[in-house]
C-alpha positions as CSV (number, residue, x, y, z in Angstrom):
1,X,9.5,-0.7,-15.5
2,X,7.0,0.2,-17.0
3,X,7.1,-2.4,-19.7
4,X,-4.3,-25.9,-11.7
5,X,-3.6,-25.6,-7.4
6,X,-1.5,-28.2,-7.8
7,X,1.8,-28.5,-9.8
8,X,1.7,-24.8,-10.4
9,X,1.2,-24.1,-6.9
10,X,4.7,-25.9,-6.4
11,X,5.8,-23.8,-9.0
12,X,4.8,-20.7,-7.2
13,X,5.7,-21.8,-3.8
14,X,9.4,-22.0,-5.3
15,X,8.8,-18.9,-6.6
16,X,7.4,-17.2,-3.0
17,X,11.3,-18.6,-1.5
18,X,12.4,-16.1,-3.0
19,X,10.6,-13.3,-0.5
20,X,8.5,-11.6,-4.1
21,X,11.2,-9.4,-4.8
22,X,13.3,-8.8,-8.0
23,X,16.5,-6.3,-7.8
24,X,16.5,-3.1,-10.0
25,X,19.2,-0.5,-10.0
26,X,18.7,2.9,-8.9
27,X,21.6,5.8,-8.7
28,X,22.4,5.1,-5.3
29,X,21.4,1.6,-4.8
30,X,20.4,-1.7,-5.4
31,X,17.4,-3.1,-3.9
32,X,14.6,-6.0,-4.0
33,X,11.5,-4.3,-5.2
34,X,8.8,-6.9,-4.3
35,X,6.0,-7.8,-6.5
36,X,2.9,-10.7,-7.1
37,X,0.2,-10.4,-4.9
38,X,0.7,-9.9,-1.1
39,X,-1.9,-10.1,1.7
40,X,-3.1,-6.0,2.7
41,X,-3.2,-7.7,6.5
42,X,-1.3,-10.0,8.5
43,X,-3.1,-13.0,9.8
44,X,-1.8,-17.2,11.0
45,X,-3.5,-17.8,7.5
46,X,-2.3,-15.4,4.8
47,X,1.3,-15.5,6.9
48,X,1.6,-19.4,6.1
49,X,0.0,-19.3,2.5
50,X,2.4,-21.2,-0.3
51,X,0.5,-18.1,-2.6
52,X,0.8,-15.1,-0.7
53,X,4.0,-13.1,-1.4
54,X,4.5,-11.2,1.6
55,X,2.2,-9.5,3.6
56,X,1.5,-5.6,4.8
57,X,2.4,-4.5,8.5
58,X,0.0,-1.8,9.3
59,X,0.1,0.5,12.6
60,X,0.1,4.6,13.2
61,X,1.9,7.1,14.0
62,X,0.5,7.6,17.5
63,X,1.3,3.9,18.1
64,X,5.2,3.8,16.9
65,X,5.9,7.3,18.9
66,X,3.1,7.7,22.0
67,X,5.9,10.3,23.6
68,X,8.1,12.7,21.4
69,X,11.7,10.3,20.7
70,X,10.4,7.3,22.6
71,X,9.6,4.2,20.5
72,X,7.7,1.3,20.2
73,X,8.1,-1.1,18.1
74,X,5.7,-3.5,20.1
75,X,2.7,-3.3,17.5
76,X,5.2,-4.2,14.7
77,X,7.3,-6.8,16.5
78,X,3.6,-8.3,17.2
79,X,2.3,-8.5,13.2
80,X,6.3,-9.9,12.9
81,X,5.9,-12.4,15.8
82,X,2.4,-13.8,14.1
83,X,3.7,-13.8,10.6
84,X,7.1,-15.7,12.0
85,X,5.7,-18.1,14.3
86,X,5.1,-21.5,13.0
87,X,6.3,-20.3,9.5
88,X,8.8,-23.0,7.8
89,X,10.2,-20.6,6.0
90,X,9.7,-16.7,8.7
91,X,13.6,-16.2,6.8
92,X,12.2,-15.9,2.9
93,X,9.4,-13.6,4.2
94,X,8.6,-10.3,2.8
95,X,7.0,-7.4,4.1
96,X,6.0,-4.3,3.6
97,X,4.8,-1.0,5.9
98,X,2.1,1.3,6.3
99,X,1.9,4.0,9.0
100,X,-1.0,5.9,9.5
101,X,-0.5,10.1,9.9
102,X,-4.1,10.7,9.1
103,X,-7.5,11.3,11.5
104,X,-7.7,7.4,10.5
105,X,-11.2,5.7,12.3
106,X,-10.3,4.3,15.0
107,X,-12.0,4.9,18.5
108,X,-8.6,5.3,20.2
109,X,-8.5,8.8,18.6
110,X,-5.6,10.0,15.4
111,X,-3.5,8.2,14.0
112,X,-0.8,10.9,14.9
113,X,0.4,11.4,18.0
114,X,-1.5,13.8,19.9
115,X,2.3,15.8,21.1
116,X,2.1,16.7,17.7
117,X,-0.8,19.4,18.5
118,X,1.0,20.4,21.6
119,X,3.8,21.1,20.4
120,X,1.8,23.9,18.1
121,X,1.7,21.8,14.8
122,X,-1.1,23.6,12.4
123,X,-4.6,21.8,12.3
124,X,-7.4,21.2,10.2
125,X,-11.4,20.0,10.6
126,X,-12.1,17.6,7.9
127,X,-14.6,15.3,7.9
128,X,-13.9,11.1,7.4
129,X,-16.9,8.6,7.5
130,X,-19.6,10.7,8.3
131,X,-17.4,11.6,12.0
132,X,-15.5,15.2,11.9
133,X,-12.2,15.6,13.2
134,X,-8.9,17.5,12.9
135,X,-5.1,16.5,10.9
136,X,-2.0,17.7,11.5
137,X,-1.0,20.6,8.2
138,X,1.3,18.5,6.7
139,X,2.8,21.8,5.5
140,X,4.1,22.6,8.2
141,X,7.6,22.6,9.0
142,X,7.1,21.3,12.3
143,X,5.3,18.2,11.2
144,X,7.7,17.3,8.4
145,X,10.7,17.6,11.0
146,X,8.8,15.1,13.1
147,X,7.9,13.5,10.4
148,X,11.1,12.6,9.2
149,X,12.5,12.0,13.0
150,X,10.0,9.1,13.1
151,X,11.4,7.6,9.8
152,X,14.6,7.9,10.6
153,X,13.9,5.5,14.0
154,X,11.6,3.5,12.0
155,X,14.3,2.5,9.8
156,X,16.5,2.0,12.5
157,X,14.5,-0.9,13.5
158,X,14.9,-2.5,9.5
159,X,18.2,-2.2,9.6
160,X,19.8,-5.1,9.0
161,X,16.3,-6.6,8.4
162,X,15.9,-6.8,4.5
163,X,12.7,-8.3,4.7
164,X,11.0,-4.9,4.3
165,X,10.9,-4.4,0.8
166,X,8.4,-1.4,0.5
167,X,8.0,1.4,2.2
168,X,4.4,3.7,2.2
169,X,4.7,7.6,2.5
170,X,2.5,8.6,5.7
171,X,0.4,11.7,4.4
172,X,-1.8,13.6,7.5
173,X,-5.1,12.7,5.2
174,X,-8.8,11.1,6.4
175,X,-6.5,7.8,6.4
176,X,-3.2,8.6,6.9
177,X,-1.6,5.9,4.2
178,X,-4.0,7.0,1.1
179,X,-3.6,10.4,0.1
180,X,-7.5,11.8,-0.3
181,X,-9.6,14.6,2.0
182,X,-13.1,11.9,0.7
183,X,-16.1,13.9,2.8
184,X,-14.3,17.1,3.1
185,X,-15.4,20.4,1.2
186,X,-12.9,21.8,-1.2
187,X,-13.9,25.1,0.1
188,X,-12.9,24.0,3.6
189,X,-9.5,22.1,2.4
190,X,-9.2,25.4,0.3
191,X,-9.3,28.1,3.6
192,X,-7.2,26.3,5.8
193,X,-3.6,26.7,3.4
194,X,-4.3,23.7,0.5
195,X,-3.7,24.6,-2.9
196,X,-1.6,22.2,-5.4
197,X,1.8,23.8,-4.7
198,X,0.9,23.6,-1.3
199,X,0.5,20.1,-1.3
200,X,2.7,19.2,-4.3
201,X,6.1,20.2,-1.3
202,X,4.8,18.3,1.4
203,X,4.4,15.4,0.1
204,X,7.3,15.2,-1.9
205,X,9.0,16.6,1.4
206,X,7.8,13.7,3.3
207,X,8.9,11.3,0.5
208,X,12.0,12.5,0.2
209,X,12.7,12.1,3.8
210,X,11.2,8.4,3.9
211,X,13.1,7.6,0.8
212,X,16.5,8.6,2.5
213,X,15.8,6.7,5.4
214,X,15.0,3.4,4.0
215,X,17.1,3.3,1.4
216,X,17.6,-0.2,0.4
217,X,13.5,-0.3,0.1
218,X,10.8,1.0,-2.5
219,X,9.0,3.7,-1.8
220,X,5.1,4.4,-2.5
221,X,2.4,7.8,-2.4
222,X,-0.4,6.1,-2.5
223,X,-2.3,8.7,-5.0
224,X,-6.1,10.1,-5.0
225,X,-7.6,13.3,-6.6
226,X,-7.0,16.5,-4.8
227,X,-9.5,19.2,-4.8
228,X,-11.0,17.0,-7.8
229,X,-7.8,17.3,-10.0
230,X,-5.5,13.9,-10.9
231,X,-3.1,17.5,-11.9
232,X,-1.8,17.1,-8.5
233,X,-1.1,13.6,-7.4
234,X,0.4,13.4,-10.9
235,X,2.7,16.6,-10.6
236,X,4.2,14.9,-7.6
237,X,4.1,11.3,-8.7
238,X,6.4,13.0,-12.0
239,X,8.9,15.4,-9.8
240,X,9.8,12.5,-8.2
241,X,10.5,10.3,-10.3
242,X,12.7,12.2,-12.3
243,X,14.2,13.3,-9.4
244,X,18.0,11.4,-10.1
245,X,18.5,11.2,-6.4
246,X,16.2,8.7,-6.1
247,X,15.6,7.0,-10.1
248,X,13.1,5.1,-10.2
249,X,12.6,4.3,-6.7
250,X,9.9,6.2,-5.4
251,X,6.4,5.0,-7.1
252,X,2.7,5.0,-7.2
253,X,0.2,3.2,-4.5
254,X,-3.0,3.1,-5.9
255,X,-4.9,1.4,-3.1
256,X,-8.1,1.8,-4.8
257,X,-7.9,-0.9,-7.5
258,X,-11.5,-2.4,-8.9
259,X,-11.7,-3.2,-12.5
260,X,-13.7,-0.2,-12.8
261,X,-13.2,3.2,-14.5
262,X,-16.3,5.7,-13.6
263,X,-14.6,6.4,-9.8
264,X,-11.6,8.7,-10.9
265,X,-11.3,8.0,-14.4
266,X,-8.7,10.8,-15.1
267,X,-6.6,10.0,-12.6
268,X,-6.3,6.6,-14.1
269,X,-6.0,7.6,-17.2
270,X,-2.6,9.4,-16.1
271,X,-1.5,6.6,-14.3
272,X,-1.4,4.9,-17.5
273,X,0.8,7.0,-19.0
274,X,3.0,6.9,-15.6
275,X,6.5,5.6,-16.2
276,X,6.7,4.3,-12.9
277,X,6.2,1.3,-10.5
278,X,2.4,1.5,-9.2
279,X,1.8,-1.1,-5.9
280,X,-1.6,-1.3,-5.8
281,X,-4.7,-3.0,-3.3
282,X,-7.7,-4.4,-4.0
283,X,-10.6,-1.5,-3.0
284,X,-12.4,-4.7,-1.3
285,X,-12.4,-8.8,-1.0
286,X,-14.6,-11.0,-2.9
287,X,-17.3,-11.5,-0.4
288,X,-18.3,-8.3,-1.7
289,X,-19.1,-8.2,-5.7
290,X,-20.8,-5.0,-6.0
291,X,-17.9,-3.1,-5.7
292,X,-16.1,-4.8,-8.7
293,X,-15.8,-3.7,-12.0
294,X,-18.4,-1.1,-12.1
295,X,-20.8,-2.8,-10.4
296,X,-20.8,-5.7,-12.9
297,X,-19.9,-8.1,-9.7
298,X,-16.6,-9.7,-11.8
299,X,-13.9,-9.5,-9.3
300,X,-11.7,-10.9,-11.9
301,X,-11.7,-7.7,-13.1
302,X,-9.0,-6.1,-10.5
303,X,-6.1,-8.9,-12.5
304,X,-7.1,-7.9,-15.6
305,X,-7.0,-4.4,-14.4
306,X,-3.7,-4.1,-12.3
307,X,-2.1,-6.2,-15.5
308,X,-3.3,-3.2,-18.1
309,X,-2.0,-0.6,-15.5
310,X,1.3,-2.4,-14.9
311,X,0.3,-2.5,-11.2
312,X,3.2,-5.0,-10.6
313,X,2.4,-5.1,-7.1
314,X,-1.1,-6.1,-5.3
315,X,-2.0,-6.1,-2.2
316,X,-5.3,-8.3,-1.9
317,X,-7.4,-8.8,1.3
318,X,-6.3,-11.1,3.8
319,X,-9.5,-12.9,3.5
320,X,-8.7,-14.0,-0.2
321,X,-5.7,-16.0,2.0
322,X,-7.3,-16.7,4.6
323,X,-10.3,-18.9,2.9
324,X,-8.8,-19.8,-0.2
325,X,-11.3,-17.5,-1.8
326,X,-8.8,-16.8,-4.8
327,X,-5.8,-19.8,-5.5
328,X,-5.9,-20.1,-8.6
329,X,-6.4,-16.1,-9.7
330,X,-3.1,-15.5,-7.1
331,X,-1.2,-18.6,-8.7
332,X,-1.9,-16.8,-12.3
333,X,-1.2,-13.4,-10.9
334,X,2.5,-14.3,-9.1
335,X,3.4,-16.3,-12.8
336,X,2.4,-13.4,-14.7
337,X,5.1,-10.6,-12.2
338,X,7.2,-13.1,-11.8
339,X,7.1,-12.9,-15.5
340,X,7.3,-9.7,-16.1
341,X,9.0,-8.1,-13.1
342,X,11.3,-11.1,-12.2
343,X,12.3,-12.4,-15.2
344,X,12.3,-8.9,-17.7
345,X,9.3,-10.6,-19.8
346,X,8.5,-7.7,-21.9
347,X,4.9,-9.0,-22.6
348,X,4.4,-12.9,-20.6
349,X,0.6,-14.8,-22.1
350,X,-1.7,-13.1,-20.2
351,X,-3.4,-15.2,-18.1
352,X,-7.3,-16.3,-17.7
353,X,-8.7,-15.3,-14.3
354,X,-11.8,-16.9,-12.7
355,X,-15.2,-15.6,-11.3
356,X,-15.1,-16.4,-8.3
357,X,-18.5,-18.0,-6.7
358,X,-17.7,-16.1,-2.8
359,X,-21.1,-13.6,-2.3
360,X,-21.6,-12.2,0.7
361,X,-24.3,-14.6,2.4
362,X,-21.2,-17.4,1.7
363,X,-19.3,-15.6,3.2
364,X,-20.9,-15.6,6.3
365,X,-21.0,-19.4,5.6
366,X,-17.3,-19.5,5.1
367,X,-16.9,-18.5,8.6
368,X,-19.1,-20.5,10.0
369,X,-17.1,-23.4,8.9
370,X,-14.6,-25.2,11.6
371,X,-11.3,-24.0,10.6
372,X,-9.0,-26.6,10.2
């Protein structure tokens, strides 16, 4: 497992018709694991882009279950309808799913449902993007019980839809998918009961609930350092990877691929040696050069880092598909991923990547240009 936009586009379009999947045998099920470049958001242009291997459906627990036991899937349905509208290959689309169960940054309130608190689920204070709020304590048994019920309900919605290939584990964290509390002091976290053992146990329990519910999908736990330690997230990943009930079906999420190594360098080194699958998301879009390559402003470092870490699946921001800023690079990464993860070639030839010319100023011009 760890192992020119013309004619090439025709090849990649053919590859894309396979829904960006490769079959891999786990102990219990044969599942489709996604590979290549997906869009991190559903837009009309990303959904019909010939190089887009699939689309991330993003929603929140508060939208899916506004009242306990009463589910509303309209937010997911809206995104799927947008993806399929006018798409000639609607049946071959591939989806991944991220449900936020944390604080989030929405003006409508937290991404977890308010009724959890009414039921007595314990909370703790955190700060996120300069704002204070409360998140459930993920280790509260009542939280885990309701989260498992959510997993079962959402999995039933997708029971007959094999387009769903990857599900991220919801986490009671800052943004509700990524496994971090950035902005909150360690003292506040530990004072409220968060320890290494407590967090490892809670995230593993949630991951197993989603793996049991979505037993034909790949599962990803997004990881960051917790309490300043890379060992905590790596314990989660390693113990899940070694659990014979799930085989290699549960992998790592890395939503902070930047091509740099100054942020969480110890965790990057640990992930390089991790034997499981890695599902990544680029930290920004190509009009934000200051975010990439340790401020070298070289966006192509994200592709090279993804190849070095053996990231099989990479979410680019929809910007790249909406404005065709990365076609050559995405095509090359898709071809590499197809050879490595679908064809089983251990060491495909590493492709070259072209540094984009889009800047923040250029992005403004793109936004002002009439769209065809």
